[in-house]
C-alpha positions as CSV (number, residue, x, y, z in Angstrom):
1,M,101.4,-43.8,16.4
2,S,102.6,-47.4,16.6
3,I,105.5,-49.0,14.9
4,D,106.6,-52.6,14.5
5,S,109.7,-52.2,16.6
6,I,111.9,-49.5,18.1
7,N,115.6,-49.5,18.1
8,P,116.7,-47.1,21.0
9,S,120.3,-47.0,19.7
10,A,119.1,-45.6,16.3
11,A,116.6,-43.1,17.8
12,A,119.0,-40.2,18.4
13,P,122.5,-39.4,19.5
14,L,123.1,-40.9,22.9
15,S,123.5,-37.5,24.6
16,N,119.9,-36.6,23.5
17,V,118.3,-39.8,25.0
18,I,116.6,-39.8,28.4
19,D,116.1,-43.4,29.5
20,V,113.5,-43.7,32.3
21,R,112.7,-47.3,31.9
22,G,112.1,-49.0,35.2
23,M,111.2,-45.6,36.9
24,T,107.8,-44.9,38.4
25,Y,105.7,-42.0,37.2
26,T,106.8,-39.8,40.1
27,E,110.4,-40.6,39.5
28,A,110.4,-40.1,35.7
29,Q,108.4,-36.9,35.5
30,P,111.0,-34.6,37.2
31,V,113.7,-36.1,35.1
32,V,111.8,-35.4,31.8
33,Y,110.8,-32.0,33.1
34,A,114.4,-31.0,33.9
35,A,115.5,-32.1,30.4
36,S,112.6,-30.4,28.7
37,I,113.0,-27.0,30.3
38,R,116.6,-26.7,29.0
39,L,115.6,-27.3,25.4
40,S,116.7,-24.6,23.0
41,V,115.5,-24.0,19.4
42,G,117.1,-26.5,17.1
43,Q,117.3,-29.2,19.8
44,K,115.3,-32.3,20.5
45,I,115.3,-35.0,23.1
46,Q,114.2,-38.6,23.0
47,V,112.5,-40.3,26.0
48,L,112.5,-44.1,26.4
49,T,110.1,-45.7,28.8
50,D,108.5,-49.0,29.4
51,S,105.0,-47.6,30.3
52,D,102.6,-45.3,28.5
53,P,104.0,-41.8,28.9
54,A,101.0,-39.8,27.7
55,A,99.8,-38.7,31.2
56,M,103.4,-37.8,32.2
57,M,104.0,-35.8,29.0
58,R,100.7,-33.9,29.4
59,A,101.7,-33.0,32.9
60,V,105.2,-31.9,31.8
61,A,103.7,-29.8,28.9
62,F,101.3,-28.1,31.4
63,Q,104.2,-27.3,33.8
64,L,106.0,-25.6,30.9
65,R,103.0,-23.7,29.7
66,D,102.9,-25.7,26.4
67,A,106.4,-24.5,25.5
68,I,107.2,-28.0,24.2
69,S,105.7,-30.1,21.5
70,W,105.9,-34.0,21.7
71,H,104.8,-37.1,20.0
72,M,105.3,-40.8,20.9
73,E,105.6,-44.2,19.1
74,S,105.3,-47.6,20.6
75,D,105.7,-51.3,19.8
76,G,103.6,-52.2,22.8
77,K,106.5,-52.8,25.1
78,L,108.7,-49.8,24.6
79,W,107.5,-46.2,24.2
80,Q,109.7,-43.5,22.5
81,V,108.8,-39.8,22.9
82,E,110.3,-37.1,20.9
83,I,110.2,-33.6,22.5
84,Q,111.1,-30.3,20.8
85,P,110.5,-26.6,21.5
86,R,106.9,-25.6,20.7
87,A,108.2,-22.8,18.6
88,E,109.4,-25.3,15.9
89,A,106.2,-27.4,15.8
90,E,103.2,-26.8,13.5
91,A,100.1,-25.6,15.3
92,K,97.3,-28.3,15.3
93,D,94.6,-25.7,15.2
94,V,93.9,-22.1,15.9
95,V,93.6,-22.6,19.7
96,D,97.0,-24.3,19.7
97,L,98.4,-21.3,17.9
98,L,96.8,-18.9,20.3
99,T,98.1,-20.8,23.3
100,W,101.7,-20.7,21.9
101,D,101.3,-16.9,21.2
102,H,100.3,-16.5,24.8
103,Y,103.5,-18.1,25.8
104,R,105.5,-16.0,23.4
105,L,103.9,-12.7,24.5
106,D,104.3,-13.5,28.1
107,H,107.9,-14.4,27.6
108,K,108.4,-11.1,25.7
109,F,106.9,-9.0,28.3
110,A,108.9,-10.8,31.0
111,Q,112.1,-9.6,29.1
112,V,110.6,-6.0,29.2
113,L,110.1,-6.3,33.0
114,A,113.7,-7.7,33.6
115,A,115.3,-5.0,31.5
116,A,113.2,-2.3,33.3
117,N,114.2,-3.7,36.7
118,E,117.9,-3.5,35.7
119,N,117.5,0.1,34.3
120,R,118.3,-1.1,30.7
121,I,115.7,1.3,29.4
122,A,116.7,1.3,25.7
123,E,116.5,-2.5,25.6
124,A,113.2,-2.6,27.5
125,E,111.7,-0.1,25.0
126,S,112.9,-2.1,22.0
127,I,111.4,-5.3,23.3
128,F,108.2,-3.6,24.4
129,K,107.6,-2.5,20.8
130,D,107.7,-6.0,19.6
131,Y,105.4,-7.1,22.4
132,W,103.0,-4.2,21.8
133,I,102.3,-4.9,18.1
134,G,102.1,-8.6,18.9
135,L,99.6,-8.0,21.6
136,R,97.4,-5.9,19.4
137,R,97.4,-8.5,16.6
138,H,96.5,-11.2,19.1
139,V,93.7,-9.2,20.7
140,H,92.3,-8.3,17.2
141,L,92.3,-11.9,16.2
142,E,90.4,-13.0,19.3
143,N,88.0,-10.1,19.6
144,N,87.0,-9.4,16.0
145,L,87.6,-12.6,14.0
146,L,87.3,-15.7,16.3
147,G,85.0,-14.4,19.1
148,P,82.0,-13.6,16.9
149,V,82.3,-17.0,15.1
150,L,83.3,-19.4,17.9
151,G,81.2,-17.9,20.8
152,G,81.5,-18.4,24.4
153,G,78.9,-15.9,25.8
154,E,79.4,-12.4,24.6
155,E,77.0,-10.9,27.2
156,Q,77.8,-13.3,30.1
157,G,80.5,-16.1,30.1
158,P,84.1,-16.7,29.3
159,L,83.9,-14.7,26.0
160,A,82.6,-11.7,27.9
161,D,85.3,-12.0,30.5
162,M,87.9,-12.2,27.7
163,L,86.7,-9.0,26.1
164,F,86.6,-7.2,29.4
165,E,90.2,-8.3,30.3
166,H,91.5,-7.4,26.9
167,D,90.3,-3.8,27.4
168,S,92.1,-3.6,30.7
169,I,95.3,-5.1,29.2
170,I,95.3,-2.7,26.3
171,V,94.8,0.2,28.7
172,Q,97.7,-1.0,30.9
173,S,100.0,-1.5,27.8
174,R,99.2,2.0,26.6
175,L,100.3,3.3,30.0
176,V,103.7,1.5,29.5
177,E,103.9,3.1,26.0
178,E,103.2,6.5,27.4
179,T,105.9,6.0,30.1
180,F,108.5,5.3,27.4
181,D,107.2,8.2,25.2
182,E,107.4,10.7,28.1
183,K,110.7,9.2,29.4
184,D,109.2,9.0,32.9
185,Y,111.1,5.9,33.9
186,G,110.8,6.0,37.7
187,M,107.5,4.1,37.8
188,L,108.3,1.8,34.9
189,P,109.2,-1.3,36.8
190,A,106.1,-1.1,39.0
191,I,103.8,-0.5,36.0
192,C,105.4,-3.4,34.0
193,A,105.0,-5.7,37.1
194,M,101.3,-4.9,37.3
195,L,100.8,-5.6,33.6
196,S,102.8,-8.9,33.9
197,G,100.5,-10.1,36.6
198,S,97.4,-9.1,34.6
199,L,98.7,-11.0,31.5
200,A,99.4,-14.1,33.5
201,K,96.0,-14.2,35.1
202,H,94.2,-13.5,31.8
203,E,96.0,-16.2,29.9
204,N,95.4,-18.8,32.5
205,R,91.7,-18.0,32.7
206,E,91.3,-17.9,28.9
207,E,93.1,-21.1,28.3
208,N,91.1,-23.0,30.9
209,T,87.6,-21.6,30.2
210,L,87.2,-20.1,26.8
211,F,89.7,-22.1,24.7
212,P,88.1,-25.5,25.2
213,I,84.8,-24.0,23.9
214,W,86.5,-22.6,20.9
215,Q,88.5,-25.7,20.2
216,T,85.3,-27.8,20.2
217,A,83.5,-25.3,18.0
218,D,86.4,-24.8,15.6
219,N,87.1,-28.4,15.1
220,S,83.5,-29.3,14.4
221,D,84.0,-27.9,10.9
222,R,87.5,-29.0,9.6
223,G,87.3,-26.8,6.5
224,R,86.6,-23.7,8.5
225,A,89.2,-24.8,11.1
226,T,91.8,-25.0,8.4
227,E,90.9,-21.5,7.1
228,H,91.0,-20.1,10.6
229,L,94.4,-21.4,11.3
230,A,95.8,-20.1,7.9
231,R,94.4,-16.6,8.5
232,A,95.5,-16.5,12.1
233,K,99.1,-17.4,11.2
234,E,99.1,-14.6,8.5
235,L,97.5,-12.0,10.9
236,L,100.0,-12.8,13.8
237,S,102.8,-12.4,11.3
238,G,101.6,-8.8,10.4
239,S,99.5,-9.3,7.2
240,E,96.6,-7.2,8.6
241,D,98.5,-4.6,10.6
242,S,96.8,-1.7,8.8
243,Q,93.5,-2.9,10.2
244,V,95.0,-3.8,13.6
245,L,96.4,-0.3,13.9
246,K,93.1,1.3,13.0
247,V,91.3,-0.7,15.7
248,F,94.1,-0.1,18.3
249,S,95.6,3.2,17.1
């Protein structure tokens, strides 16, 4: 978006402004990354630069696994970027929503692993329950609603890889659930570590191979894309849990 002029002093409180004017790309990116990684819900930062920051911001967002949302304005001489936590931004499409849900689930399970490693078993189990229902919602959405419509190669290709990996992740998650149910906590940290690695590998593969295909297919029909996004938001919030629990009892 362009604007007629930008007044840096009016952009935000001084403490929230990161001024990288005069810096090279390689100098500015670590500064912006360091500020962005410390963002909490409810916070925003403004970045001021005298060169187009789009490539830098894409790199910072990639480093942070899309945990931030950003947009920029320019008058042709000065660029102003507003950055906020991704959790507070509206998803642009269903793939954007799924990418954020990956981050949320990954972060949630990292908390399970940390608690298990420190023998905080009750806390680990409580967090795991939130992760487990969230994972099943996510997998149901991808397997049964989006995959059949948006494609990607069900027999061979990134969609087939996704379906196979989902089966493995569900099995590993059930093993964690059984460990809690049976109170057999000795192997819990090791089992959680294995699952954490599987999640990270799967999410990276899916986001880089299947999601670009889905994004192109989804956005080719804006009406359908709007419907997909609305239903996905509702499903991930629990609106279809009765069906989700039937599929993944």
